[in-house]
C-alpha positions as a printed Julia matrix, in Angstrom:
114×3 Matrix{Float64}:
 152.54  128.64  -240.27
 155.42  130.18  -242.11
 156.5   128.41  -245.61
 160.03  127.85  -246.33
 162.18  125.53  -248.39
 164.26  125.48  -251.4
 163.82  124.89  -255.13
 166.42  123.82  -257.94
 166.34  126.38  -260.75
 169.26  126.03  -263.6
 172.64  126.5   -261.83
 171.44  126.67  -258.45
 168.89  126.51  -255.5
 166.79  129.15  -254.51
 166.13  129.2   -250.88
 162.36  131.28  -249.88
 160.89  131.97  -246.66
 157.22  133.42  -246.53
 156.52  134.52  -242.83
 153.67  136.46  -241.19
 151.04  135.46  -243.47
 147.7   137.14  -242.74
 144.36  137.45  -244.4
 143.48  141.28  -244.24
 140.23  141.29  -246.0
 137.41  138.67  -247.19
 134.54  139.53  -249.11
 131.34  137.71  -249.63
 129.05  139.88  -252.15
 126.66  136.88  -252.82
 126.26  134.08  -250.47
 123.11  131.69  -250.14
 122.26  128.52  -248.0
 119.4   126.28  -249.31
 117.94  123.12  -247.87
 118.38  119.84  -249.77
 115.56  117.75  -248.94
 116.97  114.27  -247.52
 120.37  115.31  -248.3
 121.54  118.27  -246.1
 122.5   121.94  -246.76
 123.94  123.6   -250.0
 126.16  126.63  -249.41
 126.87  128.74  -252.51
 129.37  131.87  -252.41
 129.88  133.66  -255.49
 132.46  136.22  -256.66
 134.11  136.4   -253.31
 137.57  138.1   -252.73
 140.23  137.51  -250.55
 143.73  139.68  -249.55
 146.41  138.15  -247.82
 149.67  140.16  -246.74
 152.83  138.54  -246.04
 156.79  138.75  -245.52
 159.14  137.09  -247.81
 162.61  136.35  -248.5
 164.84  134.57  -251.38
 168.41  133.7   -251.33
 170.37  132.33  -254.1
 174.29  131.75  -254.76
 173.97  135.33  -256.51
 171.74  137.52  -254.55
 169.18  137.67  -251.47
 166.3   139.91  -251.17
 163.41  140.27  -248.67
 160.31  142.49  -248.84
 156.65  142.24  -248.22
 153.75  141.02  -250.63
 150.03  141.47  -250.92
 148.06  138.55  -252.72
 144.66  139.5   -254.15
 142.55  136.6   -255.07
 139.26  137.38  -256.66
 136.33  135.66  -258.6
 136.33  133.06  -255.88
 133.28  130.79  -256.35
 132.57  127.87  -253.56
 129.68  125.11  -253.74
 129.45  122.94  -250.57
 127.02  120.37  -249.58
 126.9   119.56  -245.93
 124.82  116.53  -244.54
 123.85  115.21  -241.14
 125.02  111.79  -240.91
 122.81  109.63  -238.37
 124.32  109.63  -234.94
 123.44  107.37  -232.17
 125.28  108.88  -229.25
 122.85  111.85  -229.25
 125.47  113.95  -230.39
 125.12  116.32  -233.51
 127.55  115.77  -236.3
 127.75  117.7   -239.59
 129.78  116.04  -242.5
 131.18  117.91  -245.51
 129.65  115.81  -248.5
 131.05  117.74  -251.27
 132.93  120.87  -252.04
 133.97  122.5   -255.23
 136.11  125.85  -255.52
 137.33  127.65  -258.23
 139.16  131.27  -258.58
 139.53  133.75  -261.3
 142.1   136.05  -260.69
 145.45  136.48  -258.78
 147.3   139.69  -258.36
 150.43  139.52  -256.71
 152.35  142.68  -255.59
 155.79  142.26  -254.51
 157.79  144.99  -252.47
 161.28  144.15  -252.0
 165.05  146.01  -251.6
 165.81  145.15  -255.3
């Protein structure tokens, strides 16, 4: 979904709109799955990266600008543990028991008219 809103800075408001958000690349150079006896499944993703493209616009009482942006997030680490809780209805359920995510670097490139 698009993101839009406004923030108050100094003497005025800044209105923003971020639209057409698209994930254009995902890399998982190191991923592993292991069984945790009596607990469930552990998923570990190391050193992943993500590239997102989007359109943006800003407007203040002084100026307005629009453009495109690329956000590159790297050094993403995810550890997730999934469990299978008992289900007496016969359906298979998988539950996310814990999840920890960190990212190292974020590079933002803005291309606008100004």
